[in-house]
C-alpha positions in Angstrom: -72.2 -99.1 -168.1 -74.3 -96.0 -167.6 -73.2 -93.5 -164.9 -75.5 -92.7 -161.9 -76.2 -89.0 -162.2 -76.8 -86.3 -159.6 -74.5 -87.5 -156.8 -74.5 -85.3 -153.7 -71.3 -83.1 -154.0 -70.7 -83.4 -150.3 -70.7 -87.2 -150.5 -68.4 -87.2 -153.4 -66.0 -84.9 -151.7 -65.8 -87.2 -148.7 -65.2 -90.3 -150.8 -62.6 -88.7 -153.1 -60.3 -88.0 -150.2 -60.1 -91.7 -149.5 -59.5 -93.0 -153.0 -56.1 -93.4 -154.7 -55.5 -94.6 -158.2 -52.5 -96.8 -159.0 -51.7 -97.1 -162.7 -50.9 -100.6 -164.1 -50.2 -102.0 -167.5 -53.8 -103.1 -167.8 -55.6 -100.1 -166.4 -55.8 -98.9 -162.8 -56.1 -100.2 -159.2 -58.4 -98.0 -157.2 -57.4 -98.2 -153.5 -60.0 -96.9 -150.9 -59.0 -96.2 -147.3 -57.9 -96.0 -144.6 -61.0 -96.9 -142.7 -61.0 -97.5 -138.9 -61.6 -101.2 -138.1 -61.4 -102.4 -134.5 -60.9 -106.2 -134.6 -61.6 -108.8 -132.0 -58.3 -110.6 -132.0 -58.2 -113.6 -129.7 -60.4 -111.9 -127.1 -58.7 -108.5 -127.3 -59.6 -105.5 -129.4 -56.9 -104.4 -131.8 -57.1 -101.2 -133.8 -56.5 -101.7 -137.6 -57.0 -99.5 -140.6 -58.7 -101.1 -143.5 -58.1 -100.6 -147.3 -59.8 -102.4 -150.2 -58.9 -102.2 -153.9 -60.6 -102.7 -157.2 -59.2 -103.4 -160.6 -60.6 -101.4 -163.5 -59.7 -101.0 -167.2 -60.3 -97.3 -167.0 -57.6 -95.0 -165.8 -59.0 -91.7 -164.4 -58.6 -89.3 -161.5 -62.3 -88.5 -161.9 -63.4 -90.8 -159.1 -67.0 -89.8 -159.4 -67.0 -91.5 -162.7 -65.7 -94.7 -161.1 -68.3 -94.5 -158.3 -71.0 -94.0 -160.8 -70.3 -97.4 -162.4 -70.4 -99.4 -159.2 -74.1 -99.9 -158.8 -74.4 -101.7 -162.2 -71.1 -103.6 -161.9 -72.4 -106.5 -159.8 -69.3 -106.5 -157.6 -70.9 -108.9 -155.2 -70.3 -111.6 -157.8 -66.6 -111.0 -157.6 -64.2 -110.9 -154.7 -62.1 -107.9 -154.0 -58.9 -108.0 -152.0 -58.1 -105.8 -149.0 -55.4 -104.8 -146.5 -55.4 -104.5 -142.8 -52.8 -101.9 -141.6 -51.6 -101.5 -138.0 -49.5 -98.7 -136.5 -47.5 -96.1 -138.4 -47.1 -98.4 -141.4 -45.9 -95.8 -143.8 -43.1 -94.3 -141.7 -42.0 -96.9 -139.2 -38.4 -98.2 -139.8 -39.6 -101.8 -139.5 -42.9 -103.5 -140.3 -44.3 -107.0 -140.6 -46.1 -108.1 -143.7 -48.4 -111.0 -144.5 -49.7 -111.9 -148.0 -52.6 -114.1 -147.0 -54.5 -116.1 -149.6 -58.2 -116.4 -149.0 -59.3 -119.7 -147.6 -63.1 -120.0 -147.2 -63.0 -123.3 -145.2 -60.0 -122.4 -143.0 -60.5 -118.7 -142.4 -64.3 -118.7 -142.0 -65.2 -122.2 -140.8 -62.0 -123.0 -138.9 -61.2 -126.1 -140.9 -58.3 -128.1 -139.6 -57.6 -129.7 -143.0 -55.2 -126.8 -143.6 -53.3 -124.3 -141.5 -54.8 -121.2 -143.1 -57.1 -120.1 -140.3 -54.2 -120.4 -137.8 -51.9 -118.4 -140.1 -54.4 -115.7 -140.5 -55.0 -115.1 -136.8 -51.3 -115.6 -135.8 -50.1 -113.1 -138.4 -52.7 -110.5 -137.2 -51.6 -111.2 -133.6 -47.9 -110.8 -134.5 -48.6 -107.5 -136.4 -50.5 -106.1 -133.5 -47.8 -107.1 -131.0 -45.0 -105.8 -133.2 -46.7 -102.4 -133.5 -46.5 -101.8 -137.3 -47.5 -104.0 -140.2 -50.1 -105.0 -142.7 -52.0 -108.1 -143.6 -53.0 -108.4 -147.3 -56.1 -110.6 -147.8 -55.9 -111.8 -151.4 -59.4 -112.7 -152.6 -58.7 -114.5 -155.9 -56.3 -117.0 -154.4 -58.7 -119.7 -153.1 -57.3 -123.2 -153.4 -53.9 -121.7 -154.6 -55.8 -120.0 -157.4 -58.4 -122.6 -158.6 -61.5 -121.2 -156.9 -63.8 -122.5 -154.2 -65.9 -125.0 -156.4 -62.7 -126.5 -157.9 -61.2 -126.7 -154.4 -64.3 -128.7 -153.2 -63.6 -131.2 -156.1 -59.9 -131.3 -155.1 -60.9 -132.1 -151.5 -62.9 -135.1 -152.7 -59.8 -136.4 -154.5 -57.7 -135.8 -151.4 -60.2 -137.9 -149.4 -59.5 -140.7 -151.9 -55.7 -140.8 -151.7 -54.5 -137.9 -153.8 -52.2 -135.3 -152.2 -53.0 -131.6 -152.5 -50.6 -131.1 -155.4 -51.8 -134.1 -157.4 -55.5 -133.2 -156.8 -55.0 -129.8 -158.5 -53.0 -131.3 -161.3 -55.5 -134.0 -162.0 -58.2 -131.4 -162.3 -56.2 -129.6 -165.0 -54.7 -126.9 -162.9 -51.1 -126.1 -162.1 -49.9 -126.6 -158.5 -50.0 -122.9 -157.7 -51.4 -120.2 -160.0 -51.5 -117.3 -157.5 -50.4 -113.9 -158.7 -49.0 -111.2 -156.3 -48.5 -108.3 -158.8 -51.5 -106.3 -157.6 -50.6 -106.8 -153.9 -47.0 -105.7 -154.5 -48.3 -102.5 -156.3 -50.6 -101.7 -153.4 -47.8 -102.4 -150.9 -45.5 -99.9 -152.8 -48.2 -97.3 -152.6 -48.5 -97.7 -148.8 -44.9 -98.2 -147.8 -41.4 -97.9 -149.3 -39.2 -98.8 -146.4 -37.9 -102.4 -145.7 -40.3 -105.1 -144.5 -40.3 -108.5 -142.7 -42.4 -111.0 -144.6 -44.3 -113.7 -142.6 -44.4 -116.7 -144.9 -43.3 -120.3 -145.4 -43.7 -119.9 -149.2 -40.5 -119.0 -151.2 -42.8 -117.8 -154.2 -44.0 -114.9 -152.1 -40.4 -113.9 -151.3 -39.6 -114.1 -155.0 -42.6 -112.0 -156.0 -41.6 -109.2 -153.6 -38.0 -109.4 -154.8 -39.0 -109.2 -158.5 -41.2 -106.2 -157.6 -38.1 -104.4 -156.2 -39.3 -104.5 -152.6 -36.8 -104.6 -149.8 -37.4 -107.7 -147.6 -35.0 -107.5 -144.7 -36.2 -110.7 -142.9 -38.6 -113.6 -143.1 -40.6 -115.1 -140.3 -42.1 -118.6 -140.4 -45.7 -119.4 -139.7 -46.0 -123.0 -138.8 -48.4 -124.3 -136.2 -51.7 -126.1 -135.4 -50.3 -129.4 -136.8 -52.7 -132.2 -136.3 -53.8 -135.6 -137.7 -56.1 -133.7 -140.0 -53.5 -131.6 -141.8 -50.1 -133.3 -141.2 -50.0 -134.9 -144.7 -51.1 -131.6 -146.3 -48.3 -129.7 -144.5 -45.7 -132.3 -145.4 -46.8 -132.1 -149.1 -46.3 -128.3 -149.0 -42.8 -128.8 -147.8 -41.8 -131.9 -149.9 -43.5 -131.0 -153.2 -44.2 -127.3 -153.2 -40.9 -126.2 -151.7 -42.2 -124.5 -148.6 -39.4 -123.4 -146.2 -39.1 -125.4 -143.0 -36.3 -124.3 -140.8 -35.4 -124.7 -137.1 -38.6 -125.2 -135.1 -40.8 -125.5 -138.1 -43.3 -128.0 -139.1 -43.1 -131.8 -138.8 -39.4 -131.8 -137.8 -39.8 -134.5 -135.3 -40.5 -137.3 -137.8 
């Protein structure tokens, strides 16, 4: 792709200060931030710092070269992941972490077919109350990695008797194809001290452990159980192995 020429040097200087390159086996992750982001969180304003990252085959510290490619890269056709950071995330002795998979229907529309929207808001609330933490919003994880269109097909199957696991399998997908390698690399670039992970999913714990990250505790995120999502939540526990301890989900049955 051709580079855009004649960038204003002052503009490039401003942007370069906010970009960091993380080398990977496939190329580079370009992390931009922090950017001030006041958030309306359940009626109160919480101050977060926002980062976003972009995968690229090219590995270079010449960030002007990367910026020059963006206008012809059609990035709006592809989702990019991001991170919301609260407090002194880098230096605090303890911090809360949430790896949150994008859920168009739950996060945006407030669908009660799942618990994703509840988990998103609750994890942000917990991080703000705790004082230090980060929410990773993982953009290529829709439908546990099958994409939004395929998820719509899976929902039709669910409306006709299939559970959420079988719906994915019948469409030719695995139960869960999500990958956390980029997120763990970004986390390492932002923090090296121990973390508490908010999750019900043991695969996320395993991903952090395999990346060599120090997880000192785990916090559950069950809630907003209703007639619309009770079967879905039970399936996550019974078939996908989600952890359900103490005052978790569906323990009264």
